[in-house]
FITI-253788 format. One line per field, with one value per residue (C-alpha): x, y, z; residue number from 1. Coordinates in nm, 3 decimals, always signed. Layout:
N
u = [X | ...] .
v = [Y | ...] .
w = [Z | ...] .
n = [NUM | ...] .
//
This chain:
395
u = [+0.091 | +0.142 | -0.167 | -0.196 | -0.177 | -0.556 | -0.593 | -0.337 | -0.525 | -0.856 | -0.696 | -0.544 | -0.887 | -1.036 | -0.785 | -0.890 | -1.255 | -1.184 | -1.024 | -1.351 | -1.552 | -1.339 | -1.383 | -1.761 | -1.815 | -1.903 | -2.127 | -2.462 | -2.346 | -2.267 | -2.625 | -2.621 | -2.296 | -2.452 | -2.752 | -2.565 | -2.279 | -2.457 | -2.211 | -2.247 | -2.187 | -1.842 | -1.744 | -1.894 | -1.729 | -1.404 | -1.430 | -1.459 | -1.179 | -0.923 | -0.906 | -0.760 | -0.563 | -0.372 | -0.371 | -0.198 | +0.133 | +0.141 | +0.114 | +0.384 | +0.634 | +0.560 | +0.420 | +0.723 | +0.777 | +0.616 | +0.826 | +1.125 | +1.019 | +0.729 | +0.352 | +0.261 | +0.452 | +0.310 | -0.044 | -0.030 | +0.096 | -0.192 | -0.451 | -0.318 | -0.367 | -0.708 | -0.815 | -0.699 | -0.897 | -1.218 | -1.166 | -1.128 | -1.462 | -1.612 | -1.536 | -1.564 | -1.730 | -1.684 | -1.568 | -1.197 | -1.206 | -1.388 | -1.106 | -0.844 | -1.024 | -1.054 | -0.685 | -0.580 | -0.801 | -0.622 | -0.286 | -0.414 | -0.555 | -0.253 | -0.026 | -0.238 | -0.428 | -0.137 | +0.043 | -0.290 | -0.354 | +0.001 | -0.034 | -0.351 | -0.159 | +0.117 | -0.117 | -0.367 | -0.206 | -0.123 | -0.375 | -0.305 | -0.326 | -0.668 | -0.801 | -0.669 | -0.837 | -1.181 | -1.144 | -1.020 | -1.320 | -1.559 | -1.392 | -1.394 | -1.758 | -1.842 | -1.669 | -1.862 | -2.192 | -2.127 | -2.037 | -2.362 | -2.598 | -2.457 | -2.401 | -2.751 | -2.914 | -2.719 | -2.787 | -3.159 | -3.236 | -2.955 | -2.841 | -2.545 | -2.603 | -2.294 | -2.059 | -2.173 | -2.099 | -1.735 | -1.698 | -1.825 | -1.560 | -1.296 | -1.393 | -1.384 | -1.042 | -0.909 | -1.040 | -0.880 | -0.552 | -0.549 | -0.566 | -0.309 | -0.056 | -0.065 | +0.040 | +0.383 | +0.653 | +0.807 | +0.723 | +0.937 | +0.861 | +1.017 | +1.293 | +1.642 | +1.829 | +1.741 | +1.419 | +1.411 | +1.130 | +1.155 | +0.935 | +0.852 | +1.000 | +0.757 | +0.892 | +0.815 | +0.622 | +0.385 | +0.316 | +0.000 | -0.157 | -0.060 | -0.207 | -0.532 | -0.563 | -0.495 | -0.757 | -1.008 | -0.939 | -0.956 | -1.289 | -1.435 | -1.307 | -1.424 | -1.771 | -1.765 | -1.708 | -2.058 | -2.223 | -1.994 | -1.959 | -2.305 | -2.520 | -2.696 | -2.749 | -2.888 | -3.130 | -3.242 | -3.262 | -3.327 | -3.497 | -3.666 | -3.623 | -3.610 | -3.520 | -3.145 | -3.152 | -3.330 | -3.089 | -2.791 | -2.936 | -2.975 | -2.615 | -2.514 | -2.701 | -2.450 | -2.172 | -2.352 | -2.382 | -2.011 | -1.924 | -2.158 | -2.043 | -1.677 | -1.729 | -1.941 | -1.696 | -1.371 | -1.286 | -1.336 | -1.021 | -0.918 | -0.911 | -1.267 | -1.385 | -1.234 | -1.412 | -1.757 | -1.741 | -1.766 | -2.076 | -2.260 | -2.124 | -2.269 | -2.613 | -2.591 | -2.496 | -2.768 | -3.024 | -2.887 | -2.944 | -3.299 | -3.356 | -3.265 | -3.476 | -3.783 | -3.737 | -3.764 | -3.660 | -3.694 | -3.457 | -3.213 | -3.236 | -3.176 | -2.881 | -2.723 | -2.747 | -2.626 | -2.349 | -2.235 | -2.192 | -1.995 | -1.775 | -1.702 | -1.586 | -1.380 | -1.208 | -1.149 | -1.043 | -0.817 | -0.660 | -0.614 | -0.422 | -0.204 | -0.121 | -0.043 | +0.187 | +0.377 | +0.730 | +0.738 | +0.980 | +0.800 | +0.445 | +0.329 | +0.498 | +0.326 | -0.013 | +0.045 | +0.117 | -0.216 | -0.397 | -0.223 | -0.377 | -0.717 | -0.741 | -0.607 | -0.874 | -1.134 | -1.036 | -1.054 | -1.395 | -1.530 | -1.403 | -1.530 | -1.873 | -1.897 | -1.808 | -2.067 | -2.331 | -2.274 | -2.274 | -2.546 | -2.716 | -2.686 | -2.857 | -2.606 | -2.323 | -2.466 | -2.532 | -2.182 | -1.980 | -2.107 | -1.985 | -1.641 | -1.608 | -1.716 | -1.429 | -1.193 | -1.379 | -1.388 | -1.015 | -0.950 | -1.159 | -0.965 | -0.616 | -0.700 | -0.794 | -0.509 | -0.309 | -0.005 | +0.324 | +0.327 | +0.014 | +0.037 | +0.011 | -0.286 | -0.464] .
v = [+1.459 | +1.436 | +1.473 | +1.740 | +1.645 | +1.652 | +1.450 | +1.197 | +1.158 | +1.082 | +0.855 | +0.651 | +0.646 | +0.516 | +0.230 | +0.140 | +0.151 | -0.068 | -0.325 | -0.372 | -0.369 | -0.664 | -0.830 | -0.797 | -0.846 | -1.220 | -1.179 | -1.166 | -1.429 | -1.703 | -1.838 | -1.857 | -2.054 | -2.290 | -2.347 | -2.352 | -2.578 | -2.773 | -2.687 | -2.668 | -2.359 | -2.501 | -2.445 | -2.096 | -1.979 | -2.136 | -1.914 | -1.619 | -1.747 | -1.807 | -1.429 | -1.360 | -1.687 | -1.560 | -1.201 | -1.276 | -1.414 | -1.130 | -0.883 | -1.066 | -1.081 | -0.749 | -0.542 | -0.311 | -0.296 | +0.047 | +0.185 | +0.134 | +0.159 | +0.401 | +0.386 | +0.438 | +0.142 | -0.108 | +0.029 | -0.015 | -0.373 | -0.443 | -0.292 | -0.505 | -0.824 | -0.705 | -0.645 | -0.993 | -1.143 | -0.970 | -1.082 | -1.443 | -1.414 | -1.250 | -1.552 | -1.822 | -2.133 | -2.338 | -2.339 | -2.356 | -2.018 | -1.866 | -1.979 | -1.842 | -1.507 | -1.488 | -1.570 | -1.299 | -1.050 | -1.147 | -1.072 | -0.739 | -0.617 | -0.751 | -0.536 | -0.220 | -0.173 | -0.100 | +0.149 | +0.318 | +0.355 | +0.481 | +0.727 | +0.867 | +0.935 | +1.109 | +1.316 | +1.385 | +1.697 | +1.782 | +1.535 | +1.274 | +0.963 | +1.039 | +1.166 | +0.855 | +0.615 | +0.774 | +0.818 | +0.461 | +0.332 | +0.546 | +0.454 | +0.082 | +0.107 | +0.282 | +0.006 | -0.261 | -0.076 | -0.049 | -0.418 | -0.530 | -0.270 | -0.277 | -0.652 | -0.715 | -0.501 | -0.668 | -1.018 | -0.949 | -0.744 | -0.773 | -1.058 | -1.287 | -1.273 | -1.483 | -1.259 | -0.905 | -0.748 | -0.857 | -0.686 | -0.367 | -0.411 | -0.460 | -0.131 | +0.059 | -0.090 | +0.038 | +0.390 | +0.397 | +0.273 | +0.568 | +0.809 | +0.607 | +0.663 | +1.031 | +0.965 | +1.103 | +0.849 | +0.880 | +1.035 | +1.195 | +0.914 | +0.629 | +0.418 | +0.423 | +0.120 | -0.184 | -0.374 | -0.708 | -0.885 | -0.833 | -0.805 | -0.450 | -0.318 | -0.162 | +0.049 | -0.120 | +0.180 | +0.166 | -0.208 | -0.194 | +0.054 | -0.167 | -0.478 | -0.302 | -0.155 | -0.488 | -0.660 | -0.390 | -0.435 | -0.815 | -0.802 | -0.584 | -0.811 | -1.128 | -0.980 | -0.873 | -1.237 | -1.320 | -1.061 | -1.106 | -1.485 | -1.582 | -1.267 | -1.341 | -1.705 | -1.598 | -1.361 | -1.631 | -1.937 | -1.799 | -1.464 | -1.618 | -1.321 | -1.420 | -1.081 | -1.062 | -0.684 | -0.631 | -0.867 | -0.690 | -0.351 | -0.455 | -0.577 | -0.254 | -0.056 | -0.184 | -0.044 | +0.289 | +0.307 | +0.223 | +0.517 | +0.762 | +0.665 | +0.687 | +1.043 | +1.157 | +1.015 | +1.118 | +1.342 | +1.059 | +0.936 | +0.595 | +0.436 | +0.549 | +0.422 | +0.078 | +0.082 | +0.167 | -0.048 | -0.393 | -0.287 | -0.200 | -0.511 | -0.727 | -0.572 | -0.605 | -0.973 | -1.038 | -0.887 | -1.104 | -1.417 | -1.299 | -1.237 | -1.597 | -1.745 | -1.533 | -1.522 | -1.145 | -0.907 | -0.601 | -0.763 | -0.841 | -0.477 | -0.355 | -0.590 | -0.451 | -0.095 | -0.162 | -0.404 | -0.151 | +0.114 | -0.130 | -0.226 | +0.140 | +0.220 | -0.098 | -0.061 | +0.315 | +0.319 | +0.020 | +0.163 | +0.496 | +0.326 | +0.139 | +0.435 | +0.674 | +0.420 | +0.327 | +0.463 | +0.689 | +0.485 | +0.156 | +0.283 | +0.052 | -0.248 | -0.184 | -0.132 | -0.454 | -0.643 | -0.533 | -0.627 | -0.968 | -1.056 | -0.913 | -1.099 | -1.423 | -1.421 | -1.329 | -1.635 | -1.859 | -1.713 | -1.770 | -2.129 | -2.207 | -2.056 | -2.249 | -2.578 | -2.522 | -2.414 | -2.729 | -2.963 | -2.805 | -2.529 | -2.153 | -2.075 | -2.285 | -2.101 | -1.773 | -1.899 | -2.042 | -1.803 | -1.467 | -1.505 | -1.618 | -1.321 | -1.084 | -1.209 | -1.026 | -0.699 | -0.738 | -0.817 | -0.495 | -0.303 | -0.451 | -0.400 | -0.046 | +0.049 | -0.115 | +0.130 | +0.262 | +0.402 | +0.649 | +0.763 | +0.816 | +1.178 | +1.120 | +0.863] .
w = [-3.289 | -2.912 | -2.695 | -2.426 | -2.058 | -2.036 | -2.356 | -2.231 | -1.901 | -2.072 | -2.331 | -2.049 | -1.880 | -2.206 | -2.204 | -1.849 | -1.953 | -2.254 | -2.023 | -1.835 | -2.157 | -2.266 | -1.928 | -1.943 | -2.318 | -2.298 | -1.989 | -2.171 | -2.423 | -2.169 | -2.159 | -2.541 | -2.531 | -2.277 | -2.506 | -2.838 | -2.733 | -2.456 | -2.178 | -1.799 | -1.577 | -1.499 | -1.862 | -1.902 | -1.579 | -1.706 | -2.016 | -1.778 | -1.553 | -1.830 | -1.863 | -1.516 | -1.524 | -1.831 | -1.714 | -1.382 | -1.522 | -1.777 | -1.490 | -1.293 | -1.581 | -1.753 | -1.466 | -1.459 | -1.837 | -1.883 | -1.595 | -1.825 | -2.192 | -2.147 | -2.100 | -2.467 | -2.608 | -2.357 | -2.388 | -2.767 | -2.731 | -2.495 | -2.728 | -3.016 | -2.813 | -2.698 | -3.058 | -3.162 | -2.873 | -2.972 | -3.334 | -3.214 | -3.033 | -3.341 | -3.560 | -3.289 | -3.437 | -3.122 | -2.760 | -2.845 | -3.018 | -2.721 | -2.493 | -2.737 | -2.753 | -2.376 | -2.329 | -2.576 | -2.392 | -2.072 | -2.236 | -2.366 | -2.037 | -1.847 | -2.061 | -2.082 | -1.754 | -1.517 | -1.746 | -1.814 | -1.440 | -1.383 | -1.672 | -1.515 | -1.193 | -1.388 | -1.607 | -1.328 | -1.191 | -0.830 | -0.684 | -0.949 | -0.730 | -0.588 | -0.921 | -1.094 | -0.849 | -0.890 | -1.267 | -1.311 | -1.117 | -1.322 | -1.652 | -1.583 | -1.472 | -1.800 | -1.993 | -1.806 | -1.858 | -2.231 | -2.246 | -2.088 | -2.239 | -2.592 | -2.572 | -2.435 | -2.705 | -2.984 | -2.851 | -2.809 | -3.119 | -3.376 | -3.602 | -3.518 | -3.139 | -3.060 | -3.259 | -3.342 | -3.003 | -3.033 | -3.371 | -3.209 | -2.937 | -3.207 | -3.370 | -3.038 | -2.959 | -3.291 | -3.219 | -2.871 | -3.023 | -3.265 | -2.971 | -2.774 | -3.051 | -2.949 | -2.589 | -2.491 | -2.573 | -2.226 | -1.890 | -1.622 | -1.375 | -1.570 | -1.418 | -1.565 | -1.694 | -1.907 | -1.847 | -1.674 | -1.489 | -1.115 | -0.812 | -0.698 | -0.374 | -0.131 | +0.160 | +0.493 | +0.621 | +0.322 | +0.327 | +0.545 | +0.303 | +0.009 | +0.176 | +0.269 | -0.078 | -0.248 | -0.031 | -0.126 | -0.498 | -0.457 | -0.275 | -0.550 | -0.826 | -0.651 | -0.605 | -0.968 | -1.065 | -0.941 | -1.166 | -1.467 | -1.469 | -1.340 | -1.349 | -1.678 | -1.578 | -1.239 | -1.410 | -1.650 | -1.423 | -1.073 | -1.130 | -1.438 | -1.669 | -2.037 | -2.187 | -2.248 | -2.294 | -1.959 | -1.783 | -1.938 | -1.846 | -1.481 | -1.467 | -1.641 | -1.375 | -1.123 | -1.342 | -1.373 | -0.995 | -0.963 | -1.188 | -1.015 | -0.665 | -0.773 | -0.897 | -0.601 | -0.345 | -0.519 | -0.223 | +0.027 | +0.200 | +0.060 | +0.404 | +0.478 | +0.139 | +0.208 | +0.545 | +0.406 | +0.093 | +0.255 | +0.448 | +0.126 | -0.047 | +0.231 | +0.183 | -0.197 | -0.193 | +0.064 | -0.173 | -0.456 | -0.247 | -0.171 | -0.543 | -0.621 | -0.341 | -0.416 | -0.797 | -0.757 | -1.034 | -0.802 | -0.550 | -0.833 | -0.938 | -0.582 | -0.536 | -0.854 | -0.717 | -0.363 | -0.464 | -0.726 | -0.456 | -0.243 | -0.537 | -0.615 | -0.262 | -0.221 | -0.559 | -0.564 | -0.199 | -0.250 | -0.563 | -0.384 | -0.102 | -0.352 | -0.577 | -0.291 | -0.125 | -0.445 | -0.501 | -0.807 | -1.020 | -0.949 | -0.978 | -1.258 | -1.096 | -0.760 | -0.928 | -1.126 | -0.805 | -0.660 | -0.980 | -0.977 | -0.642 | -0.740 | -1.069 | -0.921 | -0.654 | -0.916 | -1.119 | -0.813 | -0.725 | -1.077 | -1.094 | -0.744 | -0.812 | -1.139 | -0.971 | -0.696 | -0.949 | -1.157 | -0.857 | -0.643 | -0.845 | -0.885 | -0.556 | -0.365 | -0.543 | -0.416 | -0.065 | -0.023 | -0.237 | -0.112 | +0.252 | +0.139 | -0.094 | +0.181 | +0.398 | +0.163 | +0.210 | +0.586 | +0.585 | +0.390 | +0.643 | +0.936 | +0.788 | +0.677 | +1.031 | +1.220 | +1.436 | +1.250 | +1.367 | +1.080 | +0.901 | +0.524 | +0.425 | +0.191 | +0.409] .
n = [1 | 2 | 3 | 4 | 5 | 6 | 7 | 8 | 9 | 10 | 11 | 12 | 13 | 14 | 15 | 16 | 17 | 18 | 19 | 20 | 21 | 22 | 23 | 24 | 25 | 26 | 27 | 28 | 29 | 30 | 31 | 32 | 33 | 34 | 35 | 36 | 37 | 38 | 39 | 40 | 41 | 42 | 43 | 44 | 45 | 46 | 47 | 48 | 49 | 50 | 51 | 52 | 53 | 54 | 55 | 56 | 57 | 58 | 59 | 60 | 61 | 62 | 63 | 64 | 65 | 66 | 67 | 68 | 69 | 70 | 71 | 72 | 73 | 74 | 75 | 76 | 77 | 78 | 79 | 80 | 81 | 82 | 83 | 84 | 85 | 86 | 87 | 88 | 89 | 90 | 91 | 92 | 93 | 94 | 95 | 96 | 97 | 98 | 99 | 100 | 101 | 102 | 103 | 104 | 105 | 106 | 107 | 108 | 109 | 110 | 111 | 112 | 113 | 114 | 115 | 116 | 117 | 118 | 119 | 120 | 121 | 122 | 123 | 124 | 125 | 126 | 127 | 128 | 129 | 130 | 131 | 132 | 133 | 134 | 135 | 136 | 137 | 138 | 139 | 140 | 141 | 142 | 143 | 144 | 145 | 146 | 147 | 148 | 149 | 150 | 151 | 152 | 153 | 154 | 155 | 156 | 157 | 158 | 159 | 160 | 161 | 162 | 163 | 164 | 165 | 166 | 167 | 168 | 169 | 170 | 171 | 172 | 173 | 174 | 175 | 176 | 177 | 178 | 179 | 180 | 181 | 182 | 183 | 184 | 185 | 186 | 187 | 188 | 189 | 190 | 191 | 192 | 193 | 194 | 195 | 196 | 197 | 198 | 199 | 200 | 201 | 202 | 203 | 204 | 205 | 206 | 207 | 208 | 209 | 210 | 211 | 212 | 213 | 214 | 215 | 216 | 217 | 218 | 219 | 220 | 221 | 222 | 223 | 224 | 225 | 226 | 227 | 228 | 229 | 230 | 231 | 232 | 233 | 234 | 235 | 236 | 237 | 238 | 239 | 240 | 241 | 242 | 243 | 244 | 245 | 246 | 247 | 248 | 249 | 250 | 251 | 252 | 253 | 254 | 255 | 256 | 257 | 258 | 259 | 260 | 261 | 262 | 263 | 264 | 265 | 266 | 267 | 268 | 269 | 270 | 271 | 272 | 273 | 274 | 275 | 276 | 277 | 278 | 279 | 280 | 281 | 282 | 283 | 284 | 285 | 286 | 287 | 288 | 289 | 290 | 291 | 292 | 293 | 294 | 295 | 296 | 297 | 298 | 299 | 300 | 301 | 302 | 303 | 304 | 305 | 306 | 307 | 308 | 309 | 310 | 311 | 312 | 313 | 314 | 315 | 316 | 317 | 318 | 319 | 320 | 321 | 322 | 323 | 324 | 325 | 326 | 327 | 328 | 329 | 330 | 331 | 332 | 333 | 334 | 335 | 336 | 337 | 338 | 339 | 340 | 341 | 342 | 343 | 344 | 345 | 346 | 347 | 348 | 349 | 350 | 351 | 352 | 353 | 354 | 355 | 356 | 357 | 358 | 359 | 360 | 361 | 362 | 363 | 364 | 365 | 366 | 367 | 368 | 369 | 370 | 371 | 372 | 373 | 374 | 375 | 376 | 377 | 378 | 379 | 380 | 381 | 382 | 383 | 384 | 385 | 386 | 387 | 388 | 389 | 390 | 391 | 392 | 393 | 394 | 395] .
//
């Protein structure tokens, strides 16, 4: 049975949400890995970073695959890899299996996220690009919230804390895959001809919007690396909270705020969103630094809220600029190119923060890492507001 246009839109949104659930699933488990396997922050952030490191080449090679063979087929391939990755985490007896699971998740999200985003544009109606950017932001925020809340509750209160949350993720992936089978086999926006890996072609007039949008996405992802790779460790070691469920709930609050802000600001012009986002991100990261210095749970809570709002505006605004500037028959390839840069910088941020945390402590990682990450947001703000010879219609 083929899903309706509305059903297809929300199924694609579910795939995007699942991608961030997978990204955030190990977040609340990292401190347990550190204790169980006696590893440093460099290693736990490497587990996080292997995900975008694998994801990036998958996006580069297969970014345009769904433009040729259809969204459904590539989404299903991605969900299969994602399911295998969560199973690997579910049975992981040691660090090697954690790395294997994380790599498979990178393959799965690399295959499924771009076609899901493109499908949302195509099934989103007359204002598909803007609706897709806000819905993608809200869906991914929901996935992240579920990862940290469900994961935190299972780690704190259920048996098998290192494994059970990943079996839940496996079950959810299987359910989403059942719905994905009902997506239309092809769409009217697919490119003709055989598939081959190639770089997307962006019209010269649209390149500033693409660059600004990509910088916005990258800034959001790099800031997310702090909360996803180190958030639970910051809560435990700096804020000195020893309740995994509370720590996960605070990190999840950021995701909830991301989703709410994305919905409330869905009518905001992408360029304005990319302008406002870095300002809120600066305040949020500043509060996170204060939380570490003062060992303050309220400051950690406030940073989660404010940084979440900044993330929402930078990501949804950035994605809006990218999707509205993308040529129709290369939509997935253009979106993949933006995700490539975002995930690559996220991996570099996670590895860099882990190295600093191991060498000089978590507080030093915050103090040094936050300003560098904010440079991306400020760059997006600047590029988005450069004078243009021709203004995009939806800007």
